[in-house]
N, C-alpha and C positions, 0 to 999 in steps of 0.2 A: 466143264467150267463152273457149273453152279454148285458142284462139289468141295471144289477148291475154293472157292468165296467161302463158303460156308465153314471148310476148316480153318482159313485165315483170319476168321472172323472169332473165331472160338480160339487162335493163337490167342491172339490180341486181347480179347477178356480175360484168358489165364492169367497173362503177362500183369496185367493190371491188377487185377485180384491180388497176386503173389506180392506187387509193389507195395500194393496198401498194406496189405498184411507185414511189412518189413518198417512202416511208417505209423507213427502217431501224433497228437495233438495236444501240446503243452500250453497251459493258461495259467494267470495270476497275476497278481499287485504287487508292486514293489513302492514300499513304504518308508518313510525316515523314523528313526528311532527318536527324534528331536520330539516331533508334533504329530504323527501317526499318519500325516496325510501322502498323498502318493507323489511318486516325484515323476516327472515328465522326462523323457531324453533320455533314461538309463539304458544301456548297451545291454542287450542279452545274447552272448554269443556260445555255439555250442564249443567245449575246448577242443584246444587243438585245431580249429579249421576257422574257416572265415564266414559261416553258416549262423545268421540270427537274425535279428531284429530289435525293435527301441519301443522302449516304452510311449504309451499315448500321454494327454495331459494330464489324467487321473493315476497314472503311474500302472494303469492295467497293460497285457501284454498276451499275445497268442502265437506260436510256433509249430510249426511242423519239423517234427524231429525224426532221424533213421532209429530204426530197432536198434537197440544196443546202447545209444547215446545214454552215458552216466551222468557228465557233470555238465552244468552249464554255469557261466563266468557273467557275473552283476557287474559292471563299472560303469563310472561316470564321473565328471568334472566334480570335485569337491568332496567324493563320496571313496568310503575305504572298499577297493573290488575283493568281491566276495563269491568264493566257488561253491556251488551247491550241490550236494548228491543228488539226483531224482529220484532213485530208484524205479520203481513201477507208478509212481504217480503220476497222475494227470493234471494235478492243480497243485501249483507252486506259488506260495507268498513267500516273501523276501525281506527282510527288513535291512537299509543299509544304515551305516553309521558315518558321520561328516569326518573328512579326512582334514586335522586343523591344519597339518601342514602345505596341505593342498589349497586351503582356502585362502590364496593370496588378493588381497582388496584390491580392487584395481578402480582407478578414476578416469575421467574424462577431463581432458587438460584442452590447451589451444587449438584452434582449428580441428577441433572434436576428437582428437587422436585419444586414444584407451592407452593408459600405460599402468602397469603394476605400481601401487603406491609408495612402495618401498624405494622405487628407483628416481621419486619427486623431490626435489630440493627446494618447495616451497610449502606453503599453509595451503592446504584446498579441503574443503568439505561439503559433504555429501548427502543430501537430503531424498529418502525415499520418496516418489511418488504418490504411495499409499499412503503415507503420512500427510500430505498435503490434500488428497481428495477425500478423507476420511472425514475431519472436520473441515469442510468448506467455508473460504469466504469468497465475497462478490470480487476480492483483487487478489491473486496468488501471492502478490507481495507480502500482503498481510499475514500469510500464512508461514513466515520465516521468522516472525516475531519470538525471541526465546529461544531458537532453534539452532544458530549457528553464530558461533563466537567471532566477537569483532564487528558483529551486523548490526545496526541500529534501525529500526522501523518505526514510522510515525505517519499513522493515518485518519483521515476525516471521517466523521460520519455521514456525510452527505451521501445520498443516491448516487451510487456511479462513482464518488470521489476517488481522489488522489492518495498514494501510499508514497511516501518518502521512503528510501532506503540508503543510506550510508554507510560503505564500508570503509572500516577503518578510518572514521574520521575526514574531513573535510581537506580537498586539495586544492579548492579553487577560492580566491577570495568573492569573486562576483561573479564565475562561470560556472558551467554544470556542474554539479558532485555527484550525480546520478551514474550508476553502472552501467555497463553497455550491456543488452541482452540478447543472445546466441540460442538459437531453436533449430537443432540438427545442423548446427553450421550455416545457419540464416541469422544475417545481423538483424535484430527487431527493433524497430522505433519505440522508444519509450518519452516521444513527446509527451508534455503535458500543456495543461491550459487550466490555471487555477484563477481562483478570485483570491481576495487578499483582504487586509483588515478594514478597506472604506469601501467593500463593494465588490460585485462580480459574482460570477459561479464559476464552480469546480467542476470541470469537465473530465476529470481524472487522466491518469497516464497509462501511456501506449501498452504497458504490460499486464494490463487487466484483460485485454483482450486473448491473452493467452488460458487455453483450456484445461485447469488441474486433471480432470479426467482424461486426458490424452498425454499425461507427463509419467513417464519411467523413472525420470529421477532429475534433479535441478544439483549441480555442482556450482559451488561457488570458488572464485578464483579470487582471492584477498589482494594477494602483495603484487608489486610492480614485476616479480622474476615470473608469475604465472602467466601476466597479461600483457608482455613486452610484445609479443606477436600481435598484438592489435594497435601497435602504435600510438598514434594520438588518441585513441580511444578508451586506452587501457590504464586511465591515470585513476579513475575511480572504481577498478574492479569490473570485474566480468562475470557474470552470471549464466551459467551454461546448462539448457534444458536438452535433456533426451527425450524425445515422444517413444509411444507405445509400438512396436511393429508385431506381424504376424508372427502368432508362435504356433507349433506343430502340433496337431489335433487331429483327431479321427474324424474326418469331414472337415466342412466348415467350424469354427466355433464361434459361438454367439455370447456375447457377454452382456448383461442389462444392469445398471445402476441407475435407482431411482430413490428419490428424499424429498422429504419435505422438512422446512425450516421456519420458526416461528421468532417475530424478534419483537423484542419488547424495550423500551428505555429504560436504563436502570438511574430511576430518581435520584438516586443520590450523584448523581452529575449534575443534576441542574440544581440553580441556586437556591441556598437555604434563604429563603423569605420570611419576613416576617409578617403575623398576623393580630396585629394590634392595631393597626393606623389606617384609615384609607386613604383615598384619593386627595390632591388637592396642595397648597403649601400654607394653608392654614387650618388652624384645629375648629374654627367656626365655619358653621354652615351656611350660604348663601339663602337669601328668601328669595324667591320669583315674585315677580310683580308682572303684573297682566296689562299690554300694551295694545290696544286696539286697531293701533296704526299699523303696526308688524306682525302680529299674533292673531290666529286662526280665532274664532268665535268658541271653539270645542278649547281651546286654554283657559277661557276666564277661569273656570272651574278650578284651576291649578294654582289661583293667587293668594301666596301668603304659604304655600308648600316652601317646606326645604328642600333645597336643590344640590347635587353633587358640583363639584368644579370639574366637568365635563372635560373642559378644553385644558386642563392641566393632566402632565403625563408623569407625574410623582406621587409618593404618597407620604406624603407630610400631613395629611389632611386630619380630620376629627377622628376620634377614638371610635373603634368598630362596636360598639354597644347595644346594637339594636333599635337606634333609633330610627322612626318611621321616614324615609326620604324618597323624593320621586326621583329614580334613576334613570340611566340613561334612554332604556327603551319603553319608556311611557309616554313618549310624546308623538308618536306618530299615529294618528288614527286610523291609518289602515292596519295597524298592528292590533287587531281585536284581541289577541290574546293578553296584553300587557300595557295597552292605552288607559293612562288615567290611574293607575294603580301604585300604591306605595307599596314601598317593600322594606324589610329592616336593613339597616347599616351593619351588615355583620362580614367576618371573614368569608373570604368564597371557599365553596365546595368543591369548585372545579375550577381550579388552578391551569397555568400554562401545559401544566403534564396532561390536560383533558383534550389538547392539539392532537397529541400522538397517538395513534391507534396500535394493532398488533399488526407487524408486516408479517407477511408470508413470502417465501421463496420454494418454488417447484423447481426440481433439476432432474432431468430425466436423461440419460444417455445407453445408446445401444452402440455396439459393436461389432463386426464381422470380421474374423482373421481366419488367414492359414498360412501354414508355410509348409516348404518341401524341398525337394532337389531342384525346382523351379526357383525358388529364391522365396519370399514372404509379401504378404499382400493384410493391410487393414484399411477400413474403412467404419469411421466414425461418426455419429450424429450426436449433439447436444443441444436441449432446450433450457434454458434458464430464464426462470418468470418470477420476477421481483414485484411485489407489491410494497411501496413502505410505510415506514410509521408516520409521516407527514400526509396531510390530506393531498389528492392530487399528484401522486407519486408513484412511478412505477417503469420498471426497465425491462426489454426481453432482450434475450441473446442468443443468436441461433449460431450454432458453430458445427461445421462440416469438415472433418480430417481424413487424407488420404495419404497412407505412408504405404509404398510398392516397391519393392526391389526385387528386379527380373534377372536373371541368370541368363545373357545372351548365348554365350560359349564357357566354356570352363576356364576360359581368361577375362571374359568380358563381363562384367554387369552393370545393368542401369538402376538408379532410384529416381524415383518421383514423388516430392512431397508438397499436398498443397493445401492450405488451411485458409477457409472463406469463414470470414465472423461478420455477421449481420446484426448490428444492435441500435435498438429505439428506446430513447430515455425519454420519458415527461415529467417536468417537475422538479428539475435540479433546485434545491435551493438556495437563496443567494446568501453571500457570503460577509464577514465583517459587518462594519456599521455605514450605512448607504442612507445617510438623512434624508436624500432625495426622494428616494422612491420607499422605503422601508421594506426592501424585499426579503432581508435576513430576518425572520423573526425573532431568533434569540436575540439580536443587537437591537432591534427595535421593541416590540412589544416586551418582549424579555427583560429590557431593561429601562422601559420608559412606560409604566402601566400605574394600574390603581389596585389596592390589596384587595377591595372588596367584588372585583370584575368576576362574572363565573362564564367562562368560556362556552359553558354549554347554550347560553342564550345568545352565541354569536353565531353558532352553525346557520342558523336562517342568514347569508351574511347580505341579504339586497331584499326588499320589499316586492311587492307585486308587479310595482313598473319598473322596476330597474333599478332603483335607488339604491347606493349602500347603506347598509344599518352600522353606523359604527360607534364605539363607544366614545370615540375623542370628537363627538360634536362640538360645536359651537355653543358658547353661551346663550341660553333662550332669554336672557332679562335685554340681551342688545341684537341677537338675529331672530329671523324668522323664516319660515318655510319660502318666502316669495323676495328676501332680501337680497341685494348682489351676492353676496355668498350665503347659501342657504345655510339654514340651522343645523340640517342635518349633515352637512359634508363635514369631513375629519378636519379638525386642527392641525394635527401634527402627523397622526398614523391612520391608516387603513386598518378595517376589521382585518385581523389574521386568516381568517377564512376568505375574507374576499382577494388577498393577498394571493394565497395559495390555489384559489381557483380561478382567478382571472389575470393575474400578474404572471401568469408560467412562462417558463421556455420549455421546447421540446427538440431534441437534436436526432439525428440518421445517421448512422456511419456503418457504411460495406468495406469489410478488410480482406485484403488476400496476400496471404506470403506462403511463400513455398520455393521449390528447387528441383532443376533437372542436374543428376550427377551422373557420371559416367566412371568406372573404375576397371582399369586394365593390368592385369597382373602379369607382367613379363617374364618374371622369374619370382621363385618362390621369395626370395628378399627385396623384388622390386617392383612396385605398383607406379602407374598413372592415374592422378584423379582430376577431374576436372568439371567444374561444376559452374551453373549460373541460380544465382539465388535473387528474388525479389521479394522486397515490401512494399505496399499499395495500399493506400486508404482513401476515402473520398467521404468527406463529413460536410454535413449539413445541418446550420442551427436557425430556429426559429425565435424570438424574443418578444411579448408582449406587454405594453403597459397601457391598462383599459381608460376606456372615459369614466369619468365618475368618482374617478379615484383620487388622493389629495392632492397629484401633482396638476390636478386640473383648476383647482381653485386655491393652492397657495402657492406662492411664485417662488419655486427654485430652480429656475431656469431647465425646466424640463416640461415635457409635453405627453399626453398620452402618444401611444407611438408603436411600430411595429417594424421588426427588424429582420432580416436573413442574411445568411452569410454562407461562405460556400468555402471550405478548404480542403486540399488533397497533399499528400505527400508521398512522393516516389524514391526510392531506393533499390538501385541494381548493381549486385555485385559479379563481377567475371573473376573468376578464379582456377588455378591452375597450378598442379605442383607433383612433385616426386616424393615419394617415399621409400625409404631404404631401411632393411632393419635386417643386418646380417652377422653370423657369429664369425668373427674372423679367425678366433681360436675357440678351442672350448671353454677358454676362461674369460675372454675377450667379446663383447656384443658391442657392435655400432650400428646406429639409427640415426637416420636425418630424414629433414622435409624442407625442400627445396621450391618456390612459387614464385609468383606473381599475383597481383588482385588491382584490378581498375573499380573503382566505384563511384557510381554518379547520382547525384540526389536532386530533386527536383520539390520545392514545396511552393504551393501558390495559394492566394487568396481572392477571395471576390465578395464584396458586402454591399447590400440597399438597405434604405432605412426611410423612414416617412419623416417629413418635415413638419415641423409646428405645428402637430398634431393630426388626430383623425377626424375626419368628417362623419362617418356612420359607425354607431356603436356595434363592438363585436365583429366587426369584419377587418379580418386582419391580411391586408395585402395591399403591396406597394402601393397599389393605384387608390388606396384612400387615403393618402395626404392630403393635408390641408393645405400644403404649399406642393407646387411643382417641382422645385429644386429640392429634390429627394437626395438625402446624403450617398456615397459612393465611395468606396474604397477599393484597391486592388494592390495584390504584390506577388513578386515572382522572384524565387531565392534559390539560384541554380549552386551547384558544388559537386566539384572532382579530385577523385583523391587516387592516385597511382602507388604501388609499392610493390617491392621484391623483398622477401623475407627467407629466411632460414634458420632452423634450427639443427643442432648436432649433438648427439647423446653419445657417451662411452659406459659401460657395464664392465665391472671387472669382478668374475669370482661371485655374482649376487651379492657383490658386499659394498662396492664402490662405484660411484655413479657420478658423472661430470656432464654437464649441460651449459652448451650455450647457443643464444639466438641473435638473430638479428634484423631490424626492418629497416628501411630506407624509404622515405615518402616524399611523393612530390605533392602539394597541394593547392589546388585553384583560391583558396581563401588566405594565401600566404605568397609571399613574394617568388616571383617565377624564378628566379635566380637562385634559389636558394632550396636545398633538399635537407630533410631531416632525419638525423639517425636512431634509431635507438636499440640500445645492446642490452643484453642479459646474460648473465653468468651464476651458475647453482651448482651445488655439488651436496652431495650425501653421503653418510658412510653408516652402514648398518654392522654396528660392531656386535649385534649379535652373532653373526655369522662366525666369529674368530673362534677358534677351535677350544679353547678353555672355556666359552660362554654357550656354544651351539647344544650342547647336549642339557643345556640349566632347567631343573624342574619347578624354578621360580621366574626367571627371564624368560619371556616366549620371545620378545622381539624388542629391538633397540636401535635406533636410527640418530644420530644428529644432523642437520642439515645447514646450509648458510647460503645466502645468494644477495648478488647487488644487480639493480637493474635500472634502466631508464625508459620512462615510459611519456607522453605527452597528452595534452589537452587542446585542442584545435579552434580556433576562432569561428566565429559564423561569418557568413558573407559581407561583402559592403563595407570592410573595414580596413580596406586599403588607402583610399583615398575618397574624397568628398563628392559626395552625387547629388541628386537632384530629385526630390518628389512631387507630384501633381498637385494642384490645389483644386478648389471647387470649382466647377464653371458656371455662371448665370446667366440664365437668357441666351442671348447671342454672343456673350463675350468671347474673347481668345483663350484656352488655356494656359493658365499659368502655372510655371515650376517655380519651387524653393529651395535653395540649397538646403542641403543637412544640417541638423543642431549641432552635429557631433564633429569633433574636430578627430581626425583619423590618422594615422601613421603610415606611410608606405613602407616601411621597415618592419613590420609588425611579425613578431615569433610565437609560436606556440609557448602554450606552459608546459612546462618541464618537471616532471618528479622525479627523482634519484630515491632508490628507497634501498635500505638493507636490513637483512631479516637472516635471523640465525633461530632455528628449533630445534627440540627435543621432542622424539616418540619413543614412548615405552609402553609394553605388554608384558602382564605377568599371569600364571596362574592358568596356562592355556587360554591367553587371551579373558580371562574372566573380570581383568581390570586393564584399562589402556588409558594412557594419558599423551595428549599432545599439547606441546605449549609452543610458542613463539614471540619473540621479541623484534619488534621492527623500528626503523626510524626513517621516516620520510622529510624529504626537504623538496619542495614545492618554489621554484623560482619565474622570473620572467611572469608576474602575474598578470591576467587581464585586470586594468584598473578602469573603470568608466566613473569619471569625477566630474564636479562641477568647477568651472572656468569663468570668469570673468566675462560678460558679454562684448567688452571693448574688443574681444578678439574676432567678433563675427560668428562664433561658435556660444554654446552654453557648456556643454558639456565636452569633454575629450577622452578617448579609448587609446590605450596602447600598454605597453609592459611595464611592468616594473614592481618590486614586492615579494617578500617570500613567506612561506608558513613552514613551520616543522610540526611534524605530528609524530609523538613517540608514545609507544603501547605496549602492552602487553596482554597474550591471549591466553585461553589454556581450556582446553575440551579433557573432559572426562569420561570415560564411560564404563561401568561396573556394572556385573551380574552376581549378585552376594548369591542368591540361590538359585540352582537351577538341578532340576529332577527330571524324570522321564515326562510326568504329568505337569510339573507346575517351573514356573521361572520368574525372576523379578529382576530385571534392568533399570540402572540408573544413567542418566546423562545431564551432565553439567557442564554450562558454556558459560567463558565469565571472559571480560575483556574492561582494562584500565587503560584509558589513552589520555594523553595531553595534549591540545594543539594550541601552537601560539604562533602569531602574529609577530614575524620578523621586523620586518620593514612592509611600506605600500611603496609609492612614487617618490622619486627624490620630490622634497619639500611638501609632503602632504603627511599629516600628523592624524587624520581620521579619513573613514570612509566607510559614508552610512549605506546598509542595505536597505533598510526600510523605517517607518516610522506609524506611530500610533501619537498624534498630537506633539505633545513635545517630548513623549519619550524613542528614544531611538537605539535600532539594534547595528551598533556599529564595530568597524577593524578599527584598532590601535595599534600601534607598533608596541612591543614588549606584552600586551596582553593577551588574554586568551582568544581564541576566533568565534567572534560574535558576541561581544559585549552588551550589556543593557545600559543603557546613560541617560539618566534623567536626574532628578533632584534626591536630595537626603536631609534626614534631621541633621542639624548641628549639635555637633557632641564637643562637651568639655574634656579636660585633660585627663578626667577619669573615666570617660565612656559613658558619661550621663546623658540624657536628650536636655536640650536648654531649648527654655521656655521665654517667648517675649512679657512684658509687661502688661498686653492685653490679654495672657494667660492662654495663647496658642505656642503652637511650635514654631521656633525659628528655622527656615529651609534654606538650605545652601543653594548654590550654582550649580548646574549641571554636572554631574560626574559620572564614575560606573556603579551600578548599585547591582549586575547582575552579570553571572556567567551562566549562558545557555547549555554548556557541554558538561553531562554528568562527570561525577567522580568514576564513577564505574555502571557497567551493565551486567546484567546475566539470565542465564533461563536453565531452568532446573526441569526435568522430564523424568516419571513416575511409568516403569510399565510392568503389570502383574499379567500373567497368562497362565491359566489351569486350562489343561485340555483345549475345547476349542472357544475357552472363554478368554477375552482380554480386555483390560481395564488399563486406561492410558490417562494421563495428566499432566498437563504441561506449564509451569509458573513463571513469570516472566518479571524481571526486577531493574529495576533504574534507583542510583543511590546520587544524590546529590544534584548538583545543576538548577539554577533558578528559571522562573518564567516571569512576565509582566502582565497582570490581568486587568484588563478596563472593566471587564465585567464587575471586578470587585469597587473600583475607584466608582465607577456612575452608581454601582447599585446600592453604595452606601450614601451618596450625596443626593442620591432622588427618593432615600428613606424606605427602599425597598427590601434591604436585607436584614438579617436577625441582629447586626451588630449596632443596629440604630435602636434598639429598643431595651428594654430590662429597667432593672434599677439602679439607683447611684449609692454610693457610699451611706448615704442617708436611708435607703429604705424609699425610697420615692422613685417615680418613673422617671428616665432621663429626658423624656419629652415635656415634662410638666415647665412651666415658665421657670426663670431663675429667679429669685427672693433673696432675702436678707436672712430666713429664718431655716429653722428645721422642715419647712414645706418644700422646699426648693428643690426643682428638676434639677438639669444641667449635669456636666461632669467636670470632674480636677483631673486635665491631663499630666501624666506623670513625667515628672522631668524638674530640672531643676532653673534657677533664676540665673543672672550673668553672674551675681555674687555667690554662686553656689548655695544658694536657701533651697528650700524644697517648695516647689510651687503650690499656692493654695488659692489661687482663682479660679471661680468656678464660671464656664462658659455653657452656653447654651447648647442644646444638643437639636439642631435644625440644618436646613439647608443652605444656611448661610452662617452656622456656627461651626461647630467640631467637626459636622460632616462634611463642611465646604471642600472641594476639591484645592480650592487656595488656602486653606489652614493645614492642608496635608500634603506631605513630600510625596511625592511617585513612588517611593522605595516603600512606603506603606502596604504596596499593592504589589509588591516584588515576594514571590514566594518559592518553597523549595518544589522544585519539580519531580523528584524521587516518588517511586511507587514498587508497591509489589500486586501483580496483577495474578488471579487464577485464569490463564489465559484459554487452555482447549481442557476438555475433558471427553473422553469418547470410552464409550462399553459395549463390544460388540461378540457375540457368538456366533461361531460355524457350525452349522449341522454337520454330523457326518456325512458322508458321502454315501455311506452303504444305507442310509436312509432316505436321501434326495433322489438318488439314483433310482429308485421306484417311480418316483416322479417326472424321471425324465431331464432332471436337472442336476448341476453338481456346485460343491463351493457356494453354498446359500448363504448368506451372511447378512445377520440384524445388526444395526449399530444404533445407539441412541449416543446421540452428542450434543455439547454445548461448548460456547464461546464467548469468551468475556463476561463471564459470571460473574466475577468479583473483583471489586478495588479492595484488597486485605489491609492496605495500607496506603495512606498519602497524606501530605501536609500542605497541600494548596485546595483552601476551599472555593465551592461554587463550582469548580469544575473539574474535569477530567483533565490530568497534566500532560498526558501523551498526545492529546488533539493536536490536529495541524489544520491550516486553510490549503494544503494539497500538497504538491511537490514544490521543490524551490528551495532558497537560501534563506528567505523569511522565517524562522522560526523561534518559539519561546516568547512571542507575544499574543495576544488574544483579547479581541472584544466578541462577546456573545457566541461560543462554540455554542455549536447544536450538543446536546446530551449523547452517553455511547450508548450503544445497543447492545442487549444481551439476544442471544440465539439459542434456541433448543431445538435439535431438529433429530427424527430419525431416516434411518436408510435401508435400503433392499437391493442386495446385489447378488447376482448368480449369473452361472454359465449353463450353456445346453449345446 
């Protein structure tokens, strides 16, 4: 028995040895001929068998082959298949070439469907996620500037501020003009909350919560033919974002991306201030007179000293000639460094630029991924930590992303996508001009200060006992420390450092968006998809106005205060559809999607605020209210939309394509008896497939396309009938309810946009040069019109349909590779759009609709005029086009009229990318030509004597601020123009606050400027170390990148501000008061895999 066992063991061992001798192991790497990097997923098969393997993430493979194997076949999508004779080699390295014919570009279309670009009958443009993540912006919308034709992006400089994005012009007179964002099939709210020209805070837009580190690509669906399946949400375009998923790796794949960015303001976007005259309205100093009845004894020594006009907030004062003067910070005995000291009356060495420091952003991302026969999985965590350029400003955002698809059976798969975003922001700056609280630094201190002020002396914003140290103190000749209004109290404006440290806001936001999706493949041509998608956020905001500030001592209707508010938004989409893709014959393909959607929305708000002041300093709670009748507000807005939809496509010989879609909706915000139908039809003809062109060595691809579609824009809730809202309840009174001030319409319809589009796509010289051109015409009707009506009607405004807008435009995209060698390539990308937006009608009997105003200058819509006309006063011109002057030597001023158009003549972007082996250099230029803006910064900066326009010499060679006399020593100016009789003006007028610089002597058109610019938007320099070096350290794809953003404004025609800036997202554009300066950023980034 033992012998038999021994013989059996020997036999088995012998067979194993013989078998082993008949096999051997082959290994190697498959790389690309273009960039020499490894190619993942390449199939390595023993010829004439089904035995083989696939390359790893870095292109490596290992394969055990039988003895006698002579040929391996290497193949993969997008590459030319290659057969390799291996002979007796054990290491086989292979280089593959791209298969130009096989590299069909695919795009993501409505409902997340992936299609070949050749089959699409409308304009689609895709931006790679790598370009978005390389030069990061705090808001992913900003990263699209200059990169997509037909897209206009305007952004604020506020911490966490909003970015407006308009695709193919505005489609709504007063409704929403922002596109819909869809992330992996999840509609994501882009709700925004922005301040305006007269105060508030910019809380940004919802798309800022989308993490660029998780984006695989971003597809912009521009026209109605592309967005019709989204029905009442498709009028403004759709941005579809596909996030990263798990990739096949050897084991678990880990990616790390870490970077730091430094930001500094671009001082060229600050106002150009004069440095010749200091504070006050008189060029003579006042003398201090000691009064023991109101002044402390320590001040007796100051009797007879020259003092500044501390309470004035303009700079028409004495010349900055070094005269010794008692400055604002020399009166307080507790300020031992400055008390009693005289200083020269000189230009400031630390102006408003001193308020801004270097901002820092740390961005760290780590992801873990895997893919295989089971499906794929990826989890990612990103920490974004920003310290702003303004004092007491920062934002921290943490993002967790999970993307998992599991194959439950051969036919059934399940996908779970989850994103959790937690954001905390402190110190969002105020916007616009809020005279009551001055929280907007540039519109308060920036436009109402004195040119001798040194901001470094304001950094200590309160003294030892907590009293504010303000430059804008009351006149000590009339006030003292113990008068009813203390001399140290601010006359108009708080110390800007006090404002930033004491009157700040903070907010917290938790957001979750995700989906569960199941896909059942019944046949190879038929599958069913069901999904539930949810987007939810909860946001809490706190705001403070401290005791001891200007609101406590100056009656402006405000009090020291604390407020707290909470708002939440929930959207849930239930969707199911069938997908068909079947070849009817060898030449004819049919595909379709048929399904239904149910969407529910809920927005809630609750807010509390103190009343009539605070009891204790620096205690911010509702319980610290000075009056028990605290402010209270509450709101609840529900909405539901149900829809059925379908899209049907035919393709013939990969040459002719026809697509039709339809969507029918029922919405709770529209009359219940009505449903609304949104159809679309498009076609494309790939003429390069014609027999006489298919073998062309010049034309690589050619297609013409056309489409016509109808989409909508739905109204908000509570606009079908009148409703009541609660008033304040005092003590034991019963609650009071008030009717809405808006007269609504029970027959309200959605806004409807019908768009026609034609396009041409061409590629030449093996796709070295490509062109995509489109012409579109959009007619938007049944516009929402919210307009004032006579109070005798019982309401103050009415909301209903009426009005049309027409937008015509041309888009062009060009991509070229002038040079491409084995080691070097040069790529060029150009985006261009020229469009014209015209208001056809408004509502019956309405000739003007105001969107917003800055004092007497308004942004309005008028029939026959462009969308968004600036209306204000102008110069009066004679028949020769000469400005007319009155007998007093000042300009004649017209009645209000159109003085500007906010729409650009054209916009363009230009990208250059150079690649040499592992080194890459890229630059993006962003351009806007034409359009106008109105600048209250300029208007007030001149009237307050702050800007450089108010100084210099006149035609006599004398300072313009010198008094007007009858001899050659005269100051003043002679305004350029003619009198009523046509003779040249010769009357000299004073250059002061009630002379040539006064608001009332200058039309508002004097502050209207061209809004065009050319900007160097993005620059990046990256180097990827060869994997053969980094693999020794256990890592791959190690890339070092240096980046820059908003590096330079190469051309602009608007002084004192950046013409691109905005108060945030919304229709009120092209007008400004006190914009913050633009920030330049410089960053360094390191990423690698292991």
